[in-house]
C-alpha positions as CSV (number, residue, x, y, z in Angstrom):
1,X,19.5,23.7,17.9
2,X,21.8,21.3,19.9
3,X,24.7,19.6,18.2
4,X,23.8,16.4,16.4
5,X,26.0,13.3,15.6
6,X,27.7,13.4,12.2
7,X,25.6,10.3,11.0
8,X,22.3,12.1,11.6
9,X,23.6,15.4,10.0
10,X,24.6,13.4,6.9
11,X,21.2,11.8,6.7
12,X,19.3,15.0,7.1
13,X,21.5,16.8,4.6
14,X,20.3,14.5,1.8
15,X,17.0,16.5,1.9
16,X,18.6,19.9,1.6
17,X,17.9,20.2,-2.2
18,X,14.1,19.9,-1.5
19,X,14.0,23.2,0.5
20,X,15.4,26.7,0.3
21,X,18.1,27.5,2.8
22,X,16.0,29.3,5.4
23,X,13.2,26.8,5.1
24,X,15.6,23.9,5.5
25,X,16.9,25.3,8.8
26,X,13.3,25.4,10.2
27,X,12.5,22.0,8.7
28,X,15.5,20.4,10.5
29,X,14.3,21.7,13.8
30,X,10.8,20.4,13.2
31,X,12.2,17.0,12.3
32,X,14.3,16.7,15.4
33,X,11.5,18.0,17.6
34,X,9.0,15.6,16.1
35,X,11.2,12.7,17.0
36,X,11.6,13.9,20.6
37,X,8.1,15.2,21.3
38,X,5.8,13.0,23.3
39,X,2.1,12.8,22.6
40,X,0.7,14.7,19.6
41,X,3.5,16.0,17.3
42,X,2.1,19.5,16.7
43,X,4.3,22.5,15.8
44,X,3.7,23.9,19.3
45,X,4.7,20.6,20.9
46,X,7.9,20.6,18.8
47,X,8.8,24.1,19.8
48,X,8.3,23.3,23.5
49,X,10.5,20.2,23.4
50,X,13.2,22.1,21.6
51,X,13.2,24.9,24.2
52,X,11.5,27.5,21.9
53,X,8.2,27.8,23.7
54,X,8.7,31.6,23.8
55,X,9.9,32.0,20.3
56,X,8.5,35.3,19.0
57,X,8.7,34.3,15.4
58,X,6.9,30.9,15.9
59,X,4.9,31.5,12.7
60,X,8.0,30.7,10.6
61,X,7.8,27.1,11.6
62,X,4.1,26.9,10.7
63,X,4.9,28.3,7.3
64,X,7.2,25.3,6.6
65,X,4.0,23.1,6.5
66,X,1.3,25.5,5.1
67,X,3.1,28.0,2.8
68,X,6.6,27.2,1.9
69,X,7.1,25.8,-1.6
70,X,8.7,22.3,-1.5
71,X,8.0,19.0,-3.0
72,X,7.0,16.1,-0.7
73,X,7.2,13.8,-3.7
74,X,10.8,14.7,-4.3
75,X,11.5,14.1,-0.6
76,X,9.8,10.7,-0.8
77,X,12.1,9.8,-3.7
78,X,15.2,10.7,-1.7
79,X,13.9,8.8,1.3
80,X,13.3,5.7,-0.8
81,X,16.8,5.8,-2.3
82,X,18.2,6.0,1.2
83,X,16.1,3.0,2.4
84,X,17.0,0.9,-0.7
85,X,20.7,1.7,-0.1
86,X,20.5,0.1,3.3
87,X,17.8,-2.6,2.9
88,X,17.6,-3.2,-0.8
89,X,19.1,-6.7,-1.2
90,X,17.4,-8.8,-3.9
91,X,13.8,-8.2,-5.0
92,X,12.2,-5.2,-3.3
93,X,9.0,-5.9,-1.5
94,X,6.6,-3.0,-0.8
95,X,3.3,-2.8,1.1
96,X,0.4,-0.6,0.1
97,X,-2.4,0.3,2.5
98,X,-4.6,3.1,3.5
99,X,-4.8,4.7,6.9
100,X,-7.3,7.2,8.5
101,X,-6.0,10.3,10.1
102,X,-8.7,11.6,12.5
103,X,-8.9,15.3,11.9
104,X,-11.6,17.9,12.6
105,X,-11.9,21.5,11.7
106,X,-13.6,23.8,9.3
107,X,-10.6,24.2,7.1
108,X,-9.9,20.5,6.7
109,X,-11.9,20.2,3.5
110,X,-10.8,16.8,2.3
111,X,-12.1,14.9,5.4
112,X,-14.7,12.2,4.8
113,X,-16.5,9.4,6.6
114,X,-14.8,6.0,6.1
115,X,-14.8,2.5,7.5
116,X,-12.7,2.3,10.7
117,X,-10.6,-0.8,10.1
118,X,-9.3,-0.8,13.7
119,X,-12.7,-0.9,15.4
120,X,-14.6,-2.8,12.7
121,X,-14.8,-6.6,12.3
122,X,-16.6,-9.1,10.1
123,X,-19.8,-8.7,12.1
124,X,-19.5,-5.1,13.2
125,X,-19.1,-2.0,11.0
126,X,-17.7,1.2,12.6
127,X,-17.3,4.5,10.8
128,X,-14.9,7.4,11.5
129,X,-14.3,10.9,10.1
130,X,-10.9,12.1,8.9
131,X,-8.4,12.2,6.1
132,X,-7.7,9.0,4.1
133,X,-4.1,8.5,3.1
134,X,-2.6,5.8,1.0
135,X,0.8,4.8,2.2
136,X,3.5,2.9,0.4
137,X,6.0,1.1,2.6
138,X,9.3,-0.8,2.0
139,X,9.0,-4.1,3.8
140,X,12.5,-4.7,5.2
141,X,13.7,-7.5,7.5
142,X,15.3,-6.1,10.6
143,X,17.8,-8.7,11.9
144,X,18.0,-7.5,15.5
145,X,14.2,-7.2,15.7
146,X,13.6,-10.7,14.3
147,X,10.7,-9.5,12.1
148,X,9.8,-7.5,9.0
149,X,9.2,-3.8,9.5
150,X,7.1,-1.6,7.2
151,X,9.0,1.6,6.5
152,X,6.7,4.2,4.9
153,X,8.2,6.7,2.5
154,X,5.4,7.8,0.1
155,X,1.9,9.0,1.1
156,X,-0.9,10.3,-1.0
157,X,-4.2,11.9,0.1
158,X,-7.3,10.0,-1.3
159,X,-10.4,12.1,-0.8
160,X,-13.9,10.7,-0.9
161,X,-16.3,10.7,-3.8
162,X,-18.4,13.4,-2.1
163,X,-15.4,15.7,-1.9
164,X,-14.9,15.5,-5.6
165,X,-18.6,15.7,-6.5
166,X,-19.0,18.9,-4.4
167,X,-16.2,20.5,-6.4
168,X,-17.1,19.2,-9.8
169,X,-14.0,17.1,-10.1
170,X,-13.6,13.6,-11.5
171,X,-13.4,11.1,-8.7
172,X,-10.1,9.2,-8.2
173,X,-10.6,5.7,-6.6
174,X,-8.1,3.9,-4.5
175,X,-7.1,1.9,-7.5
176,X,-6.5,5.1,-9.5
177,X,-4.3,6.6,-6.8
178,X,-2.5,3.3,-6.4
179,X,-1.8,3.2,-10.1
180,X,-0.2,6.7,-10.0
181,X,1.9,5.6,-7.0
182,X,3.1,2.4,-8.7
183,X,4.0,4.4,-11.8
184,X,6.1,6.8,-9.7
185,X,7.7,3.9,-7.9
186,X,8.8,2.4,-11.1
187,X,10.2,5.7,-12.3
188,X,12.3,5.9,-9.1
189,X,13.4,2.3,-9.5
190,X,13.5,1.5,-13.2
191,X,15.8,-1.5,-13.0
192,X,14.8,-3.2,-9.8
193,X,12.4,-6.2,-9.4
194,X,9.4,-5.0,-7.4
195,X,6.8,-7.0,-5.5
196,X,3.8,-5.2,-4.2
197,X,1.6,-6.6,-1.3
198,X,-1.8,-5.1,-0.8
199,X,-5.2,-6.1,0.7
200,X,-8.4,-6.9,-1.2
201,X,-9.2,-3.2,-1.8
202,X,-6.6,-3.3,-4.6
203,X,-7.8,-6.6,-6.1
204,X,-9.1,-4.5,-9.0
205,X,-8.5,-5.4,-12.7
206,X,-7.8,-1.9,-13.7
207,X,-5.0,-1.5,-11.2
208,X,-3.6,-5.0,-11.7
209,X,-3.5,-4.6,-15.5
210,X,-1.7,-1.2,-15.0
211,X,1.0,-3.0,-13.0
212,X,1.3,-5.8,-15.5
213,X,1.6,-3.6,-18.6
214,X,4.4,-1.3,-17.3
215,X,7.6,-1.4,-19.3
216,X,9.0,-3.5,-16.5
217,X,5.9,-5.1,-14.8
218,X,5.3,-4.9,-11.1
219,X,4.2,-8.2,-9.3
220,X,1.2,-7.7,-7.1
221,X,0.1,-10.0,-4.3
222,X,-3.4,-9.4,-3.2
223,X,-6.5,-11.2,-1.8
224,X,-8.9,-12.3,-4.5
225,X,-12.6,-12.9,-4.1
226,X,-13.7,-16.5,-3.7
227,X,-16.4,-16.0,-6.3
228,X,-14.1,-14.4,-8.9
229,X,-14.8,-15.3,-12.6
230,X,-11.9,-17.5,-13.7
231,X,-11.4,-18.9,-17.2
232,X,-9.1,-21.2,-19.1
233,X,-6.8,-19.7,-21.8
234,X,-8.4,-19.2,-25.1
235,X,-8.1,-22.2,-27.4
236,X,-5.8,-22.0,-30.4
237,X,-7.6,-20.4,-33.3
238,X,-8.2,-22.6,-36.3
239,X,-7.2,-21.3,-39.7
240,X,-10.1,-20.0,-41.7
241,X,-12.2,-19.1,-38.7
242,X,-14.2,-15.9,-39.1
243,X,-15.0,-13.3,-36.5
244,X,-13.0,-11.8,-33.7
245,X,-10.6,-14.1,-31.9
246,X,-11.6,-15.4,-28.5
247,X,-10.0,-13.8,-25.5
248,X,-10.7,-16.6,-23.0
249,X,-11.6,-20.2,-22.8
250,X,-14.1,-22.2,-20.8
251,X,-15.3,-21.1,-17.4
252,X,-13.4,-22.7,-14.5
253,X,-14.8,-23.6,-11.1
254,X,-14.7,-20.7,-8.6
255,X,-12.3,-20.8,-5.7
256,X,-15.2,-21.4,-3.4
257,X,-16.2,-24.5,-5.3
258,X,-12.6,-25.8,-5.2
259,X,-12.5,-25.5,-1.4
260,X,-15.3,-28.1,-1.0
261,X,-14.5,-30.2,-4.0
262,X,-13.3,-33.7,-3.2
263,X,-11.1,-33.7,-6.3
264,X,-9.0,-30.7,-5.1
265,X,-5.5,-31.9,-4.3
266,X,-4.1,-30.0,-1.4
267,X,-0.4,-29.8,-0.7
268,X,1.0,-29.4,2.8
269,X,3.7,-26.8,3.3
270,X,5.5,-25.3,6.3
271,X,5.3,-21.6,6.7
272,X,8.5,-20.7,8.8
273,X,7.0,-17.5,10.3
274,X,3.3,-17.2,10.8
275,X,2.9,-13.7,12.3
276,X,4.1,-14.0,16.0
277,X,3.1,-17.7,16.3
278,X,6.3,-19.2,14.8
279,X,6.1,-22.1,12.4
280,X,2.7,-23.1,11.0
281,X,1.7,-26.0,8.7
282,X,-0.9,-25.1,6.0
283,X,-2.4,-26.7,2.9
284,X,-2.3,-24.9,-0.4
285,X,-3.4,-25.4,-4.0
286,X,-2.4,-23.2,-6.8
287,X,-2.9,-22.8,-10.6
288,X,-3.0,-20.2,-13.3
289,X,-6.2,-18.8,-14.9
290,X,-7.6,-15.8,-16.6
291,X,-9.6,-13.4,-14.4
292,X,-12.3,-11.4,-16.1
293,X,-15.2,-9.2,-15.1
294,X,-17.9,-7.8,-17.4
295,X,-16.6,-4.9,-19.4
296,X,-13.0,-5.7,-18.8
297,X,-10.5,-7.8,-20.9
298,X,-9.2,-10.9,-19.0
299,X,-6.0,-10.8,-17.1
300,X,-3.7,-13.8,-16.5
301,X,-3.1,-14.4,-12.8
302,X,-1.8,-17.1,-10.5
303,X,-4.1,-17.9,-7.6
304,X,-3.3,-19.6,-4.4
305,X,-5.8,-21.1,-2.0
306,X,-4.6,-21.4,1.6
307,X,-6.2,-23.7,4.2
308,X,-5.3,-24.3,7.9
309,X,-5.8,-28.1,8.4
310,X,-5.9,-27.6,12.2
311,X,-9.5,-26.4,11.9
312,X,-12.5,-27.9,10.2
313,X,-13.8,-26.3,7.0
314,X,-17.3,-25.0,7.1
315,X,-19.1,-22.5,4.9
316,X,-19.2,-19.9,7.7
317,X,-15.4,-20.1,8.1
318,X,-14.4,-19.0,4.6
319,X,-13.1,-15.8,6.0
320,X,-9.9,-17.7,7.0
321,X,-9.4,-19.0,3.5
322,X,-7.5,-16.8,1.1
């Protein structure tokens, strides 16, 4: 393997405790080759770019990925600590999202058929076959890039319900896997303030309650349904009242009703960075409430409705309101 700068050697050396000495030497070569290889980053492509196309013991490099005993979770923890050491100023903001790896083959047992978020839209549903991964990313501002980068460090395979049913295993939903990942994140960073940003797939009471009931709660920012059941806090219990105490108060108007209510007081704010469009003026309204679904105890939340005043509000345009 060619000589590497001292900074890169020091970074790679942090992962040495994860592997045995022979496996670590092969893993280093695979890592450097994966960075340099164009196109698909297969083991064969890595060996070609590193000048080992005629390596007689090529199977040793395949064994790093399919037979060698090493912990990807331990490697994820080391990578997280390295990222936090460089970008971890103030509260740490993490992203959580799933991605689809398109893989085919008789031995890829965990593949399933899922919604293709890249080719799908509000009016068109596209499906794709592959492996579904949940990825956790550190959202770090990069000064020279002028934007926030998502730096993935922890990835978990989330098979479909059919995969578990065929093997007689209990199914783990996206919310279940996300709960495990948040628990692991909190063990890695027990003293840091954590904010987690996720899409509507994780607006699930079971997951949000798990994050709120940790020894040090994790703040979750997600997209709530406009027809979510919101309630006022439970009234103060009067002395001498019999029966079980109330867990929630009166039913509140839904977010959808608030959008069209003339009594809703919108507040205009300036968002300094609206994706790649620069500064944007929006209107918001916010309050606290208890969110409850049948069979689940209520959960206190803060909701925020966001509206772009540059466009008219019609019932068919609710997709741009969050």
